[in-house]
N, C-alpha and C positions, 0 to 999 in steps of 0.2 A: 593152230600155232602159225601156219603159213601166212595167215592174214596179219598176224603180229609182225612177222619177219618183213613182209613187204612194206607195211606202214612204217616200221622203225627205219628201214633203209631209206624210204622216201623222206622221212623227217631229218635224219642225221647226215645223209650224203652231202647236202649243201654246206653244212658246217665243216665236215671233214675236207671236202674239196677246197673250201676257202682257206684252209690251213695246210693244204698239200699233204694230206694224210690219206692213206689207203685203208679201206675196210677189208681186212684179210679174211675174217670169218665172223659169223654171228650165230650164237647158240642160244636157244631158249629152252628152259626146262622148268617143270613144275616141281616145287618142293613143299609138300603139305598144302598150306593155304597161302602160298605166295609164288610169284614167278621170278625166276633168276634169268636176267639178260646178260649174256657175256659177249662183249664186243672185243675182237682182236684187231688191233690197229698197228700200222707201221708207216714209216716214211718210205717213199718210193726207192730211196737209196739204202734203206734199212737204218736201224739204230734209234728208235724212239725212246725217250727217257721216261723214267718214273714220274718226274714232275709234269711232263707233257700228258701222260696218261691220267694223272690226278686232275689236271685242268680240264681235259676232255670229259672225264667222268662228271665233273660239275656242270659243264656246259651242256652235255647230252642229257643229263638228268633234268636240267631246267627245261630243255626243249620238250622232253617227254611229259613232264609234269604240266607244262603250259598247254599242251595239246589235250591232255586228260582223256586219252582214248583207251588206256589200260585201266580197266575198272577194278582190278585186283591190286593187292599190295605187291610191289616188285622190288627187287634188289638189282642194281646196275653194277656191273664189273667191266671196266675198260682196262685192257692190259696189252702188253706186247705179246706177239705170238710165241716168243721164245726161240732160242737157237736150235732146240731139239725137235722142232716140228718138221713134218715132211714138207718138201718143196713140191708144189702141185701145179701152180699156174705160171704163166710166163712172167707175171709180176714178181712172183717168188724168186724166179731164176734171175731176174734183173737185179733184185735186191742182193742176190748172192754173187754177183759178178766180182771176180777177184778172190773168191773164197774156194776152199777145197770141199768137194762134195763126193759122195758115192751114189751111183745110179744103178738101179736094177731095171733092165730093159725087158720089154715084151717079146722081143725077137733079137737075134744076134746082129750086132753091127761090128764089122771087122773081126768076125769070129768070137766076139765077146758078148756075154749076156750081162756082165757086170763091169762097169767102168768107174774109175775114180781119178779125180784130177781137179784142176782149177777151172772155174767157169770164166771163159774169155768174154763171151757176150751172150745176150738172149734177146731175140726180137723176131717178129713175124712167126711165132710158134716154133722157132728153131733155137736150140741151145747149142752153143759152141763151147766145147771143153778141150783143155789141153790134156792129152792122155799119152803117156810114154813119148813125150817130145813132139807130138804132132797134134794139130787141131782137128777135131772131129765134130761134124755137124750132126746133131741128133734132133729129129722132129719130136716135138712135145708129146704127140700121140703115141710115140714108141717107148716113152718112159713109164714104167710101171710104178716105180717108187724112187725117190731121191731124198737125201738128207745131207746135212753138213757133216764134215769129218772134224773132230776135235783133236 
């Protein structure tokens, strides 16, 4: 399956980059006698629409069919990662700028293992969050889990 993942990324990344779309995640699973390809995509600032996902599904499907490297029957699903997904990469936190999140840390920062607040910025693997009226810099590697607060 890793060979599929690498080849699919190689084929679809130019299309996504030309439309300024991020590939958030790619899942491949086998279901009886077909393969299911799930691509999660989003805009760098967040908020990809259903219509954009439908259009990308058609375009990516054509790219994959034209290359004909998947010898089995496959189903392609292109969708938004959704609001309830965990924030893991610096791109995830950039998309979440201005939004309220909760973070569970690997070690205490300012005597807290759990922080919630608004993301002020994210760059160079550091997330800045407003917590209790002050801005706190949190290195990405110290975040165990993070998600949006609704």
